[in-house]
C-alpha positions in Angstrom: 114.4 94.3 104.1 111.2 96.2 105.2 109.7 95.6 101.7 110.2 91.9 102.0 108.6 91.7 105.4 105.6 93.8 104.0 105.2 91.5 101.0 105.5 88.4 103.3 103.1 90.0 105.9 100.4 90.6 103.3 100.7 87.2 101.9 100.6 85.5 105.3 97.5 87.5 106.5 95.5 86.6 103.4 96.4 82.9 103.5 95.2 82.9 107.2 92.1 84.6 106.3 91.6 82.0 103.5 92.3 79.2 106.0 89.9 80.6 108.6 87.2 80.8 105.8 88.0 77.3 104.4 87.4 75.8 108.0 84.1 77.9 108.6 82.6 76.8 105.2 84.3 73.6 104.5 85.5 74.3 101.2 89.2 73.4 101.5 91.7 74.2 99.8 89.8 76.8 97.6 89.5 79.8 99.8 93.3 79.3 101.0 94.3 79.3 97.4 92.3 82.3 96.7 93.9 83.9 99.8 97.2 83.2 98.6 96.7 84.8 95.2 95.0 87.8 96.8 98.0 88.0 99.2 100.5 87.8 96.3 98.6 90.6 94.3 98.4 92.8 97.4 102.1 92.5 98.3 103.1 93.0 94.8 101.2 96.2 94.5 102.4 97.6 97.7 105.9 96.6 96.7 105.4 98.3 93.2 103.7 101.4 94.8 106.6 102.0 97.4 109.3 101.5 94.6 107.5 103.8 92.3 107.3 106.5 95.0 111.0 106.0 95.8 111.9 106.2 92.1 109.9 109.5 91.7 111.5 111.0 94.8 115.0 110.2 93.3 114.1 111.7 90.0 112.8 114.8 91.5 115.9 115.2 93.6 118.1 114.6 90.6 116.2 117.4 88.6 116.7 119.8 91.5 120.5 119.3 91.4 121.1 119.7 87.9 
C-alpha cells in the first residue's frame, strides 16, 4: 500500500506543479500534461528502485541460508 501511495503522491505533486505553472504562464494544458508525464516517470522510477532493492535483499538472504 505504501508503494501505491508513493506513486500517487509523486504523480499528484507533479500535476499540481504543472497546473500552477500553467496558470502563471497561461499555456494550459501543456505544463499540466508535462507534469503528469514527469510524475508518472518519477513514480515508476521510485517503484522500480524500491522493488529492485527488496528483490536484492531477498536474493542475498536466500544465498545466506543455502
